[in-house]
Backbone as JSON Lines, residues from 0, in Angstrom:
{"i":0,"aa":"M","n":[212.92,181.41,18.58],"ca":[212.44,180.17,17.93],"c":[212.73,179.02,18.89]}
{"i":1,"aa":"T","n":[211.55,178.28,19.16],"ca":[211.65,177.13,20.15],"c":[211.59,175.84,19.41]}
{"i":2,"aa":"T","n":[212.32,174.91,19.9],"ca":[212.41,173.62,19.43],"c":[211.74,172.6,20.44]}
{"i":3,"aa":"S","n":[211.04,171.66,19.91],"ca":[210.36,170.58,20.91],"c":[211.19,169.3,20.8]}
{"i":4,"aa":"R","n":[211.45,168.73,22.04],"ca":[212.19,167.53,22.06],"c":[211.08,166.32,21.95]}
{"i":5,"aa":"T","n":[211.36,165.52,21.15],"ca":[210.43,164.24,20.78],"c":[211.08,163.07,21.22]}
{"i":6,"aa":"T","n":[210.32,162.08,21.77],"ca":[210.8,160.84,22.18],"c":[211.01,159.96,20.98]}
{"i":7,"aa":"P","n":[212.02,159.35,20.92],"ca":[212.24,158.49,19.72],"c":[211.16,157.47,19.7]}
{"i":8,"aa":"P","n":[210.65,157.13,18.55],"ca":[209.43,156.29,18.38],"c":[209.7,154.92,18.87]}
{"i":9,"aa":"E","n":[210.97,154.46,18.87],"ca":[211.2,153.0,19.23],"c":[211.11,152.87,20.75]}
{"i":10,"aa":"V","n":[211.2,153.96,21.59],"ca":[211.33,153.91,23.01],"c":[209.88,153.62,23.62]}
{"i":11,"aa":"V","n":[208.8,154.26,23.18],"ca":[207.58,154.05,23.61],"c":[206.97,152.57,23.52]}
{"i":12,"aa":"P","n":[207.03,152.09,22.29],"ca":[206.62,150.65,22.17],"c":[207.43,149.75,23.0]}
{"i":13,"aa":"G","n":[208.66,149.99,23.23],"ca":[209.43,149.08,24.12],"c":[208.95,149.09,25.62]}
{"i":14,"aa":"R","n":[208.55,150.32,26.15],"ca":[207.95,150.37,27.47],"c":[206.64,149.76,27.53]}
{"i":15,"aa":"R","n":[205.81,150.02,26.54],"ca":[204.45,149.38,26.57],"c":[204.68,147.83,26.53]}
{"i":16,"aa":"R","n":[205.63,147.46,25.77],"ca":[205.82,145.97,25.77],"c":[206.11,145.38,27.17]}
{"i":17,"aa":"R","n":[207.05,146.12,27.83],"ca":[207.49,145.52,29.1],"c":[206.31,145.65,30.12]}
{"i":18,"aa":"W","n":[205.5,146.69,30.13],"ca":[204.34,146.7,30.96],"c":[203.32,145.59,30.67]}
{"i":19,"aa":"R","n":[203.12,145.28,29.35],"ca":[202.33,144.21,29.04],"c":[202.8,142.89,29.58]}
{"i":20,"aa":"Y","n":[204.16,142.68,29.55],"ca":[204.8,141.47,30.06],"c":[204.49,141.43,31.64]}
{"i":21,"aa":"I","n":[204.68,142.47,32.26],"ca":[204.57,142.52,33.74],"c":[203.04,142.24,34.03]}
{"i":22,"aa":"A","n":[202.18,142.86,33.41],"ca":[200.69,142.74,33.7],"c":[200.25,141.34,33.32]}
{"i":23,"aa":"G","n":[200.84,140.75,32.33],"ca":[200.49,139.36,32.03],"c":[201.03,138.44,33.07]}
{"i":24,"aa":"F","n":[202.32,138.71,33.59],"ca":[202.89,137.81,34.58],"c":[202.09,137.95,35.87]}
{"i":25,"aa":"L","n":[201.6,139.16,36.2],"ca":[200.9,139.35,37.4],"c":[199.51,138.6,37.32]}
{"i":26,"aa":"V","n":[198.83,138.72,36.17],"ca":[197.6,137.91,35.99],"c":[197.87,136.38,36.06]}
{"i":27,"aa":"L","n":[198.88,135.98,35.4],"ca":[199.18,134.52,35.51],"c":[199.53,134.05,36.95]}
{"i":28,"aa":"A","n":[200.23,134.88,37.77],"ca":[200.6,134.6,39.09],"c":[199.24,134.5,39.98]}
{"i":29,"aa":"V","n":[198.33,135.53,39.77],"ca":[197.1,135.46,40.49],"c":[196.25,134.27,40.13]}
{"i":30,"aa":"L","n":[196.2,133.8,38.85],"ca":[195.51,132.65,38.44],"c":[196.16,131.34,38.97]}
{"i":31,"aa":"L","n":[197.45,131.29,39.07],"ca":[198.15,130.22,39.63],"c":[197.81,130.05,41.15]}
{"i":32,"aa":"V","n":[197.75,131.22,41.9],"ca":[197.56,131.22,43.27],"c":[196.09,130.81,43.47]}
{"i":33,"aa":"V","n":[195.16,131.39,42.75],"ca":[193.74,131.1,42.99],"c":[193.47,129.53,42.6]}
{"i":34,"aa":"G","n":[194.07,129.16,41.48],"ca":[193.87,127.73,41.16],"c":[194.46,126.8,42.04]}
{"i":35,"aa":"G","n":[195.6,127.11,42.63],"ca":[196.24,126.34,43.55],"c":[195.48,126.22,44.83]}
{"i":36,"aa":"R","n":[194.93,127.33,45.22],"ca":[194.06,127.31,46.51],"c":[192.8,126.52,46.25]}
{"i":37,"aa":"L","n":[192.11,126.64,45.13],"ca":[190.91,125.86,44.79],"c":[191.3,124.38,44.77]}
{"i":38,"aa":"A","n":[192.47,123.98,44.15],"ca":[192.82,122.57,44.11],"c":[193.15,121.99,45.4]}
{"i":39,"aa":"W","n":[193.85,122.88,46.3],"ca":[194.19,122.41,47.66],"c":[192.9,122.18,48.48]}
{"i":40,"aa":"T","n":[191.97,123.17,48.34],"ca":[190.65,122.96,49.04],"c":[189.9,121.77,48.59]}
{"i":41,"aa":"W","n":[189.9,121.53,47.23],"ca":[189.18,120.33,46.7],"c":[189.83,119.09,47.11]}
{"i":42,"aa":"L","n":[191.18,118.96,46.95],"ca":[191.91,117.73,47.24],"c":[191.9,117.5,48.77]}
{"i":43,"aa":"N","n":[192.19,118.62,49.53],"ca":[192.38,118.57,50.97],"c":[193.24,117.44,51.43]}
{"i":44,"aa":"P","n":[194.53,117.39,51.05],"ca":[195.35,116.3,51.36],"c":[195.59,116.1,52.96]}
{"i":45,"aa":"L","n":[195.52,117.18,53.65],"ca":[195.79,117.02,55.11],"c":[194.48,117.04,55.94]}
{"i":46,"aa":"G","n":[193.31,117.21,55.33],"ca":[192.17,117.14,56.06],"c":[191.74,115.78,56.55]}
{"i":47,"aa":"E","n":[190.76,115.9,57.59],"ca":[190.23,114.65,58.09],"c":[188.94,114.29,57.58]}
{"i":48,"aa":"Q","n":[188.7,113.08,57.4],"ca":[187.33,112.52,56.85],"c":[186.7,111.77,57.86]}
{"i":49,"aa":"T","n":[185.39,112.06,58.16],"ca":[184.66,111.41,59.19],"c":[183.76,110.35,58.48]}
{"i":50,"aa":"I","n":[184.0,109.09,58.93],"ca":[183.13,108.0,58.4],"c":[182.4,107.26,59.46]}
{"i":51,"aa":"D","n":[181.03,107.37,59.32],"ca":[180.11,106.74,60.33],"c":[179.95,105.28,59.96]}
{"i":52,"aa":"R","n":[180.45,104.34,60.74],"ca":[180.23,102.93,60.45],"c":[179.43,102.28,61.51]}
{"i":53,"aa":"S","n":[178.6,103.09,62.2],"ca":[177.8,102.64,63.23],"c":[176.79,101.53,62.75]}
{"i":54,"aa":"Q","n":[176.53,100.53,63.65],"ca":[175.61,99.53,63.22],"c":[174.16,100.02,63.46]}
{"i":55,"aa":"P","n":[173.19,99.49,62.76],"ca":[171.77,99.96,62.94],"c":[171.31,99.74,64.41]}
{"i":56,"aa":"V","n":[170.47,100.71,64.82],"ca":[169.9,100.63,66.13],"c":[168.95,99.47,66.32]}
{"i":57,"aa":"V","n":[169.15,98.69,67.33],"ca":[168.35,97.52,67.64],"c":[167.37,97.81,68.75]}
{"i":58,"aa":"L","n":[166.11,97.6,68.53],"ca":[165.12,97.77,69.65],"c":[165.19,96.5,70.47]}
{"i":59,"aa":"Q","n":[165.52,96.64,71.7],"ca":[165.64,95.58,72.62],"c":[164.4,95.23,73.31]}
{"i":60,"aa":"S","n":[163.58,96.23,73.71],"ca":[162.31,95.81,74.41],"c":[161.5,97.14,74.35]}
{"i":61,"aa":"I","n":[160.15,96.85,74.68],"ca":[159.15,97.87,74.82],"c":[158.32,97.69,76.01]}
{"i":62,"aa":"K","n":[158.26,98.58,76.93],"ca":[157.63,98.45,78.14],"c":[156.39,99.42,78.28]}
{"i":63,"aa":"D","n":[155.27,98.88,78.56],"ca":[154.06,99.86,78.7],"c":[154.22,100.67,79.97]}
{"i":64,"aa":"M","n":[153.98,101.84,79.9],"ca":[154.06,102.78,81.02],"c":[152.71,102.9,81.74]}
{"i":65,"aa":"S","n":[152.84,102.91,83.08],"ca":[151.57,103.02,83.93],"c":[151.84,103.94,85.07]}
{"i":66,"aa":"R","n":[152.51,104.94,84.73],"ca":[152.75,105.96,85.78],"c":[152.49,107.4,85.22]}
{"i":67,"aa":"F","n":[152.35,108.28,86.15],"ca":[152.06,109.69,85.86],"c":[153.19,110.56,86.25]}
{"i":68,"aa":"E","n":[153.85,111.15,85.26],"ca":[154.94,112.07,85.53],"c":[154.39,113.32,86.1]}
{"i":69,"aa":"A","n":[154.63,113.54,87.38],"ca":[153.71,114.72,88.11],"c":[154.62,115.92,88.21]}
{"i":70,"aa":"A","n":[155.93,115.9,88.3],"ca":[156.72,117.05,88.49],"c":[158.1,116.78,88.11]}
{"i":71,"aa":"T","n":[158.86,117.79,87.8],"ca":[160.34,117.68,87.31],"c":[161.04,118.85,88.07]}
{"i":72,"aa":"G","n":[162.24,118.39,88.54],"ca":[163.06,119.42,89.22],"c":[164.37,119.56,88.47]}
{"i":73,"aa":"T","n":[164.87,120.74,88.33],"ca":[166.08,121.09,87.67],"c":[167.08,121.42,88.65]}
{"i":74,"aa":"F","n":[168.29,120.81,88.59],"ca":[169.31,120.98,89.62],"c":[170.59,121.27,88.89]}
{"i":75,"aa":"Q","n":[171.53,121.96,89.69],"ca":[172.96,122.18,89.27],"c":[173.85,122.14,90.5]}
{"i":76,"aa":"V","n":[174.99,121.38,90.31],"ca":[175.93,121.31,91.45],"c":[177.33,121.51,90.9]}
{"i":77,"aa":"V","n":[178.21,122.17,91.75],"ca":[179.57,122.21,91.35],"c":[180.37,121.23,92.17]}
{"i":78,"aa":"V","n":[180.79,120.28,91.56],"ca":[181.67,119.16,92.23],"c":[183.2,119.66,92.34]}
{"i":79,"aa":"D","n":[183.67,119.68,93.51],"ca":[185.08,119.93,93.72],"c":[185.77,118.8,94.32]}
{"i":80,"aa":"L","n":[186.47,118.04,93.41],"ca":[187.06,116.82,93.62],"c":[188.55,116.93,93.6]}
{"i":81,"aa":"E","n":[189.17,116.63,94.8],"ca":[190.62,116.71,94.98],"c":[191.18,115.33,95.37]}
{"i":82,"aa":"K","n":[192.24,115.0,94.7],"ca":[193.01,113.75,95.03],"c":[194.43,114.09,95.33]}
{"i":83,"aa":"D","n":[194.95,113.78,96.56],"ca":[196.34,114.07,96.89],"c":[197.09,112.82,97.18]}
{"i":84,"aa":"A","n":[198.42,112.94,96.98],"ca":[199.31,111.79,97.39],"c":[199.77,112.15,98.79]}
{"i":85,"aa":"K","n":[200.07,111.07,99.47],"ca":[200.41,111.23,100.99],"c":[201.76,111.93,101.16]}
{"i":86,"aa":"F","n":[202.8,111.54,100.36],"ca":[204.12,112.06,100.67],"c":[204.61,112.89,99.52]}
{"i":87,"aa":"L","n":[203.82,113.31,98.51],"ca":[204.29,114.1,97.38],"c":[203.45,115.44,97.32]}
{"i":88,"aa":"P","n":[204.13,116.48,96.86],"ca":[203.46,117.78,96.81],"c":[202.49,117.72,95.57]}
{"i":89,"aa":"D","n":[201.51,118.62,95.64],"ca":[200.47,118.65,94.63],"c":[201.05,118.92,93.18]}
{"i":90,"aa":"A","n":[202.2,119.56,93.09],"ca":[202.7,119.91,91.78],"c":[203.34,118.66,91.16]}
{"i":91,"aa":"V","n":[203.6,117.64,91.94],"ca":[204.29,116.43,91.5],"c":[203.15,115.31,91.29]}
{"i":92,"aa":"K","n":[202.29,115.15,92.26],"ca":[201.21,114.12,92.18],"c":[199.98,114.61,92.89]}
{"i":93,"aa":"G","n":[198.91,114.66,92.13],"ca":[197.67,115.17,92.7],"c":[196.78,115.92,91.72]}
{"i":94,"aa":"T","n":[195.47,115.79,91.9],"ca":[194.57,116.47,90.98],"c":[193.51,117.22,91.75]}
{"i":95,"aa":"R","n":[193.03,118.27,91.08],"ca":[191.8,118.94,91.7],"c":[190.9,119.34,90.43]}
{"i":96,"aa":"T","n":[189.65,118.98,90.43],"ca":[188.83,119.24,89.38],"c":[187.48,119.92,89.76]}
{"i":97,"aa":"L","n":[187.17,120.94,89.21],"ca":[185.78,121.6,89.37],"c":[184.91,121.17,88.18]}
{"i":98,"aa":"F","n":[183.81,120.63,88.52],"ca":[182.96,120.12,87.45],"c":[181.59,120.56,87.77]}
{"i":99,"aa":"V","n":[180.91,121.16,86.71],"ca":[179.57,121.75,86.84],"c":[178.62,120.67,86.19]}
{"i":100,"aa":"G","n":[177.73,120.04,87.2],"ca":[176.85,119.06,86.72],"c":[175.36,119.77,86.85]}
{"i":101,"aa":"A","n":[174.74,119.51,85.68],"ca":[173.33,120.05,85.69],"c":[172.32,119.04,85.05]}
{"i":102,"aa":"G","n":[171.32,118.83,85.54],"ca":[170.28,117.89,85.06],"c":[169.01,118.05,85.85]}
{"i":103,"aa":"G","n":[168.06,117.01,85.46],"ca":[166.84,117.04,85.99],"c":[166.4,115.78,86.73]}
{"i":104,"aa":"V","n":[165.54,115.81,87.58],"ca":[164.94,114.72,88.3],"c":[163.43,114.67,88.1]}
{"i":105,"aa":"D","n":[162.86,113.57,87.62],"ca":[161.46,113.45,87.56],"c":[160.81,112.79,88.74]}
{"i":106,"aa":"A","n":[159.65,113.29,89.11],"ca":[158.86,112.62,90.15],"c":[157.56,112.04,89.58]}
{"i":107,"aa":"Y","n":[157.3,110.86,89.89],"ca":[156.1,110.12,89.18],"c":[155.37,109.36,90.27]}
{"i":108,"aa":"V","n":[154.13,109.02,89.92],"ca":[153.3,108.27,90.68],"c":[152.97,106.93,89.9]}
{"i":109,"aa":"D","n":[153.31,105.77,90.41],"ca":[153.15,104.51,89.7],"c":[151.74,103.91,89.97]}
{"i":110,"aa":"F","n":[150.97,104.05,89.0],"ca":[149.49,103.57,89.16],"c":[149.51,101.99,89.17]}
{"i":111,"aa":"S","n":[150.52,101.38,88.67],"ca":[150.46,99.92,88.57],"c":[150.62,99.4,90.1]}
{"i":112,"aa":"A","n":[151.06,100.2,91.07],"ca":[151.24,99.8,92.34],"c":[150.02,99.94,93.18]}
{"i":113,"aa":"M","n":[148.92,100.45,92.56],"ca":[147.57,100.61,93.26],"c":[146.99,99.27,93.62]}
{"i":114,"aa":"A","n":[146.38,99.16,94.81],"ca":[145.72,97.87,95.22],"c":[144.45,97.8,94.44]}
{"i":115,"aa":"T","n":[143.89,96.59,94.59],"ca":[142.67,96.21,93.77],"c":[141.42,97.0,94.37]}
{"i":116,"aa":"N","n":[141.5,97.41,95.56],"ca":[140.41,98.04,96.2],"c":[140.69,99.57,96.36]}
{"i":117,"aa":"A","n":[141.68,100.1,95.45],"ca":[142.08,101.48,95.62],"c":[140.89,102.47,95.1]}
{"i":118,"aa":"L","n":[139.89,102.0,94.4],"ca":[138.9,102.84,93.95],"c":[137.59,102.44,94.67]}
{"i":119,"aa":"T","n":[136.91,103.35,95.47],"ca":[135.68,103.11,96.03],"c":[134.61,104.03,95.51]}
{"i":120,"aa":"I","n":[133.53,103.52,94.92],"ca":[132.46,104.35,94.35],"c":[131.09,104.2,95.26]}
{"i":121,"aa":"S","n":[130.5,105.21,95.53],"ca":[129.23,105.23,96.18],"c":[128.19,104.61,95.39]}
{"i":122,"aa":"Q","n":[127.11,104.14,96.09],"ca":[125.99,103.41,95.35],"c":[125.32,104.33,94.39]}
{"i":123,"aa":"D","n":[125.15,105.67,94.57],"ca":[124.52,106.51,93.65],"c":[125.51,107.08,92.61]}
{"i":124,"aa":"R","n":[126.63,106.6,92.71],"ca":[127.82,106.92,91.74],"c":[127.97,108.45,91.59]}
{"i":125,"aa":"T","n":[127.83,109.09,92.81],"ca":[128.23,110.54,92.8],"c":[129.44,110.84,93.6]}
{"i":126,"aa":"E","n":[129.88,109.88,94.37],"ca":[131.15,109.99,95.21],"c":[132.11,108.96,94.86]}
{"i":127,"aa":"V","n":[133.44,109.33,94.91],"ca":[134.48,108.29,94.58],"c":[135.66,108.68,95.56]}
{"i":128,"aa":"T","n":[136.28,107.56,95.97],"ca":[137.54,107.74,96.81],"c":[138.57,106.99,96.19]}
{"i":129,"aa":"V","n":[139.8,107.59,95.94],"ca":[140.9,106.96,95.3],"c":[142.2,106.91,96.29]}
{"i":130,"aa":"R","n":[142.8,105.8,96.31],"ca":[144.03,105.68,97.2],"c":[145.19,105.41,96.38]}
{"i":131,"aa":"L","n":[146.2,106.24,96.42],"ca":[147.42,106.19,95.53],"c":[148.56,105.9,96.4]}
{"i":132,"aa":"P","n":[149.69,105.3,95.74],"ca":[150.88,105.22,96.4],"c":[151.58,106.56,96.24]}
{"i":133,"aa":"R","n":[152.57,106.82,97.1],"ca":[153.28,108.04,97.16],"c":[154.15,108.2,95.91]}
{"i":134,"aa":"A","n":[154.5,109.51,95.56],"ca":[155.44,109.68,94.42],"c":[156.77,109.23,94.7]}
{"i":135,"aa":"Q","n":[157.37,108.73,93.58],"ca":[158.75,108.39,93.83],"c":[159.76,109.19,92.8]}
{"i":136,"aa":"L","n":[160.96,109.21,92.98],"ca":[161.97,109.96,92.2],"c":[162.62,109.04,91.27]}
{"i":137,"aa":"E","n":[162.79,109.52,90.02],"ca":[163.49,108.89,88.98],"c":[164.9,109.18,89.2]}
{"i":138,"aa":"K","n":[165.87,108.41,88.57],"ca":[167.3,108.66,88.69],"c":[167.68,109.95,87.98]}
{"i":139,"aa":"P","n":[168.54,110.71,88.53],"ca":[169.01,112.04,87.82],"c":[169.4,111.74,86.48]}
{"i":140,"aa":"N","n":[168.98,112.75,85.58],"ca":[169.43,112.73,84.16],"c":[170.21,113.82,83.97]}
{"i":141,"aa":"L","n":[171.59,113.78,83.77],"ca":[172.46,114.85,83.57],"c":[172.36,115.32,82.17]}
{"i":142,"aa":"D","n":[172.4,116.6,82.0],"ca":[172.4,117.12,80.66],"c":[173.77,117.43,80.21]}
{"i":143,"aa":"N","n":[174.26,116.63,79.12],"ca":[175.6,116.76,78.74],"c":[176.02,118.06,78.17]}
{"i":144,"aa":"S","n":[174.99,118.76,77.57],"ca":[175.28,120.04,76.95],"c":[175.54,121.13,78.07]}
{"i":145,"aa":"R","n":[175.12,120.85,79.29],"ca":[175.32,121.82,80.36],"c":[176.22,121.36,81.49]}
{"i":146,"aa":"S","n":[176.75,120.12,81.38],"ca":[177.65,119.6,82.36],"c":[179.1,119.62,81.77]}
{"i":147,"aa":"Y","n":[180.03,120.19,82.37],"ca":[181.44,120.39,81.85],"c":[182.35,120.51,83.03]}
{"i":148,"aa":"V","n":[183.68,120.32,82.63],"ca":[184.84,120.6,83.59],"c":[185.13,122.13,83.47]}
{"i":149,"aa":"F","n":[184.9,122.79,84.65],"ca":[185.18,124.12,84.76],"c":[186.65,124.47,84.92]}
{"i":150,"aa":"A","n":[187.31,123.74,85.75],"ca":[188.73,123.98,85.9],"c":[189.41,122.66,86.43]}
{"i":151,"aa":"Q","n":[190.66,122.63,86.1],"ca":[191.36,121.43,86.55],"c":[192.93,121.62,86.83]}
{"i":152,"aa":"Q","n":[193.4,121.14,87.85],"ca":[194.81,121.25,88.15],"c":[195.38,119.79,88.32]}
{"i":153,"aa":"R","n":[196.4,119.61,87.62],"ca":[197.03,118.25,87.72],"c":[198.6,118.29,87.9]}
{"i":154,"aa":"G","n":[199.17,117.31,88.75],"ca":[200.54,117.25,88.96],"c":[201.18,116.72,87.74]}
{"i":155,"aa":"L","n":[202.53,116.71,87.79],"ca":[203.42,116.26,86.62],"c":[203.11,114.73,86.38]}
{"i":156,"aa":"F","n":[203.07,113.91,87.4],"ca":[202.86,112.57,87.19],"c":[201.44,112.3,86.57]}
{"i":157,"aa":"D","n":[200.51,113.0,86.94],"ca":[199.2,112.85,86.43],"c":[199.07,113.27,84.91]}
{"i":158,"aa":"R","n":[199.79,114.29,84.57],"ca":[199.81,114.77,83.2],"c":[200.45,113.69,82.24]}
{"i":159,"aa":"V","n":[201.48,113.01,82.73],"ca":[202.24,112.04,82.06],"c":[201.29,110.8,81.93]}
{"i":160,"aa":"Q","n":[200.65,110.46,83.03],"ca":[199.71,109.34,83.01],"c":[198.57,109.53,82.1]}
{"i":161,"aa":"D","n":[197.98,110.66,82.06],"ca":[196.9,111.01,81.14],"c":[197.37,110.95,79.61]}
{"i":162,"aa":"F","n":[198.65,111.37,79.45],"ca":[199.11,111.32,78.05],"c":[199.32,110.03,77.63]}
{"i":163,"aa":"L","n":[199.76,109.02,78.48],"ca":[199.98,107.69,78.03],"c":[198.74,106.84,78.12]}
{"i":164,"aa":"S","n":[197.78,107.26,78.8],"ca":[196.57,106.47,78.98],"c":[195.74,106.38,77.71]}
{"i":165,"aa":"G","n":[194.97,105.27,77.59],"ca":[194.18,105.14,76.46],"c":[192.97,105.95,76.49]}
{"i":166,"aa":"S","n":[192.54,106.46,77.62],"ca":[191.35,107.24,77.77],"c":[191.55,108.29,78.81]}
{"i":167,"aa":"P","n":[192.31,109.39,78.29],"ca":[192.69,110.51,79.18],"c":[191.53,111.33,79.47]}
{"i":168,"aa":"G","n":[191.54,111.83,80.62],"ca":[190.51,112.78,81.1],"c":[189.15,112.13,81.32]}
{"i":169,"aa":"D","n":[189.19,110.87,81.91],"ca":[187.99,110.15,82.14],"c":[187.14,110.91,83.17]}
{"i":170,"aa":"Q","n":[185.92,111.19,82.79],"ca":[185.01,111.99,83.67],"c":[183.89,111.23,84.27]}
{"i":171,"aa":"R","n":[183.99,109.91,84.18],"ca":[182.8,109.04,84.7],"c":[182.68,109.26,86.22]}
{"i":172,"aa":"E","n":[183.79,109.43,86.9],"ca":[183.67,109.62,88.43],"c":[183.0,110.85,88.71]}
{"i":173,"aa":"L","n":[183.3,111.94,87.92],"ca":[182.61,113.21,88.16],"c":[181.15,113.21,87.9]}
{"i":174,"aa":"Y","n":[180.78,112.52,86.89],"ca":[179.32,112.4,86.47],"c":[178.6,111.61,87.6]}
{"i":175,"aa":"L","n":[179.2,110.5,88.07],"ca":[178.58,109.73,89.1],"c":[178.46,110.51,90.37]}
{"i":176,"aa":"L","n":[179.45,111.33,90.74],"ca":[179.45,112.06,91.98],"c":[178.43,113.18,91.81]}
{"i":177,"aa":"A","n":[178.3,113.82,90.67],"ca":[177.25,114.86,90.43],"c":[175.88,114.29,90.54]}
{"i":178,"aa":"E","n":[175.63,113.02,89.95],"ca":[174.33,112.39,90.01],"c":[173.95,112.05,91.44]}
{"i":179,"aa":"K","n":[174.9,111.57,92.24],"ca":[174.63,111.22,93.7],"c":[174.22,112.56,94.43]}
{"i":180,"aa":"K","n":[174.99,113.71,94.26],"ca":[174.64,114.92,94.98],"c":[173.35,115.44,94.56]}
{"i":181,"aa":"I","n":[173.03,115.4,93.22],"ca":[171.71,115.89,92.8],"c":[170.66,114.97,93.26]}
{"i":182,"aa":"S","n":[170.79,113.67,93.31],"ca":[169.76,112.75,93.85],"c":[169.57,113.06,95.32]}
{"i":183,"aa":"E","n":[170.6,113.38,96.08],"ca":[170.34,113.77,97.5],"c":[169.59,115.04,97.65]}
{"i":184,"aa":"A","n":[170.0,115.99,96.73],"ca":[169.15,117.32,96.8],"c":[167.67,117.12,96.53]}
{"i":185,"aa":"A","n":[167.42,116.23,95.53],"ca":[166.1,116.03,95.05],"c":[165.22,115.42,96.34]}
{"i":186,"aa":"V","n":[165.91,114.34,97.0],"ca":[165.25,113.85,98.18],"c":[164.91,114.93,99.24]}
{"i":187,"aa":"A","n":[165.88,115.77,99.49],"ca":[165.63,116.75,100.47],"c":[164.65,117.87,100.03]}
{"i":188,"aa":"S","n":[164.35,118.06,98.81],"ca":[163.44,119.05,98.34],"c":[162.1,118.71,98.51]}
{"i":189,"aa":"D","n":[161.15,119.53,98.02],"ca":[159.72,119.3,98.09],"c":[159.23,118.73,96.75]}
{"i":190,"aa":"L","n":[160.11,118.05,95.97],"ca":[159.76,117.61,94.71],"c":[158.57,116.52,94.76]}
{"i":191,"aa":"R","n":[158.81,115.56,95.65],"ca":[157.77,114.52,95.79],"c":[156.41,115.07,96.3]}
{"i":192,"aa":"A","n":[156.49,116.06,97.14],"ca":[155.16,116.63,97.71],"c":[154.56,117.36,96.65]}
{"i":193,"aa":"R","n":[155.35,118.06,95.76],"ca":[154.67,118.71,94.56],"c":[154.06,117.67,93.67]}
{"i":194,"aa":"A","n":[154.74,116.48,93.4],"ca":[154.14,115.56,92.57],"c":[152.9,114.91,93.11]}
{"i":195,"aa":"D","n":[152.92,114.74,94.5],"ca":[151.66,114.22,95.18],"c":[150.45,115.25,94.92]}
{"i":196,"aa":"A","n":[150.79,116.49,95.14],"ca":[149.7,117.47,95.03],"c":[149.28,117.57,93.54]}
{"i":197,"aa":"N","n":[150.18,117.48,92.53],"ca":[149.79,117.66,91.14],"c":[149.0,116.37,90.76]}
{"i":198,"aa":"T","n":[149.25,115.18,91.25],"ca":[148.53,113.99,90.97],"c":[147.11,114.07,91.46]}
{"i":199,"aa":"K","n":[147.07,114.53,92.77],"ca":[145.6,114.73,93.37],"c":[144.76,115.67,92.43]}
{"i":200,"aa":"A","n":[145.43,116.84,92.03],"ca":[144.6,117.73,91.14],"c":[144.24,117.19,89.95]}
{"i":201,"aa":"M","n":[145.24,116.43,89.34],"ca":[144.84,115.73,87.99],"c":[143.65,114.83,88.06]}
{"i":202,"aa":"L","n":[143.79,113.89,89.07],"ca":[142.8,112.87,89.19],"c":[141.35,113.55,89.62]}
{"i":203,"aa":"S","n":[141.35,114.6,90.49],"ca":[140.12,115.26,90.86],"c":[139.45,115.93,89.63]}
{"i":204,"aa":"G","n":[140.28,116.5,88.85],"ca":[139.71,117.2,87.62],"c":[139.16,116.16,86.69]}
{"i":205,"aa":"M","n":[139.83,115.02,86.45],"ca":[139.43,114.02,85.6],"c":[138.17,113.3,86.04]}
{"i":206,"aa":"L","n":[138.08,112.98,87.31],"ca":[136.93,112.27,87.82],"c":[135.68,113.07,87.9]}
{"i":207,"aa":"K","n":[135.82,114.48,88.25],"ca":[134.7,115.31,88.15],"c":[134.13,115.55,86.74]}
{"i":208,"aa":"S","n":[135.13,115.51,85.78],"ca":[134.55,115.64,84.39],"c":[133.78,114.35,83.94]}
{"i":209,"aa":"L","n":[133.93,113.23,84.7],"ca":[133.24,112.08,84.44],"c":[131.85,112.02,85.07]}
{"i":210,"aa":"G","n":[131.55,112.96,85.96],"ca":[130.24,113.1,86.56],"c":[130.21,112.95,88.06]}
{"i":211,"aa":"F","n":[131.36,112.67,88.7],"ca":[131.36,112.63,90.17],"c":[131.33,113.99,90.78]}
{"i":212,"aa":"T","n":[130.58,114.13,91.79],"ca":[130.45,115.48,92.41],"c":[131.31,115.58,93.56]}
{"i":213,"aa":"K","n":[131.78,114.49,94.17],"ca":[132.7,114.56,95.22],"c":[133.76,113.56,95.01]}
{"i":214,"aa":"V","n":[135.01,114.03,94.98],"ca":[136.23,113.24,94.72],"c":[137.17,113.46,95.87]}
{"i":215,"aa":"T","n":[137.53,112.22,96.39],"ca":[138.51,112.16,97.49],"c":[139.73,111.39,96.97]}
{"i":216,"aa":"V","n":[140.85,112.01,97.11],"ca":[142.17,111.33,96.68],"c":[142.99,111.3,98.05]}
{"i":217,"aa":"K","n":[143.31,110.11,98.36],"ca":[144.13,109.92,99.53],"c":[145.41,109.03,99.12]}
{"i":218,"aa":"Y","n":[146.36,109.12,99.94],"ca":[147.49,108.15,99.73],"c":[147.42,107.06,100.71]}
{"i":219,"aa":"T","n":[148.16,105.96,100.39],"ca":[147.97,104.71,101.14],"c":[148.51,104.91,102.6]}
{"i":220,"aa":"D","n":[149.36,105.85,102.82],"ca":[149.84,106.03,104.29],"c":[148.95,107.11,104.98]}
{"i":221,"aa":"E","n":[147.86,107.45,104.37],"ca":[147.01,108.39,105.15],"c":[145.78,107.62,105.7]}
{"i":222,"aa":"P","n":[145.32,108.11,106.84],"ca":[144.17,107.37,107.49],"c":[142.88,107.5,106.65]}
């Protein structure tokens, strides 16, 4: 004959009650954590707020353009600028900066510089001769999104000076030097010659479309 052991009826309800308390506590803890996170995100007590108080843009002047943008050159230069102290090592005083400068230079022909007799038309209006000034180069326009400091080494004094300065890491000198080097490279390139050729082609096509059968485009320095 076998006997079965039964759990006292008061034990099972007690365990269930404890598990309910634990589950309820866990649910409450999760709700508190989620609610606290949402409240922190909404209030954001340590976050920064950006306020744009810029004044309205003022139109200062409008200038009529009388020139033809004939060509554009894209340039890139790596500026290696080093500044050393005479009697101190580089680790104490001195800087060396590698700066990548990228931008474009426009070449244009200024039609407002044409002489009054720059256009000569034959009596039967079939031939025309145009005399133009040579192409000029615009100031280099650096692209801020592609110009950046690649590497920089600074001595101890320079680090302290930058830390105390009101405008640390001033890059104006680097930009100016990059513009100077790009301008020199544009002058040495064939950018102006390309602009002259493009202007000739543009005027020849336009004048022929007006009915001229022979179009001659010369520059003022040509015989």
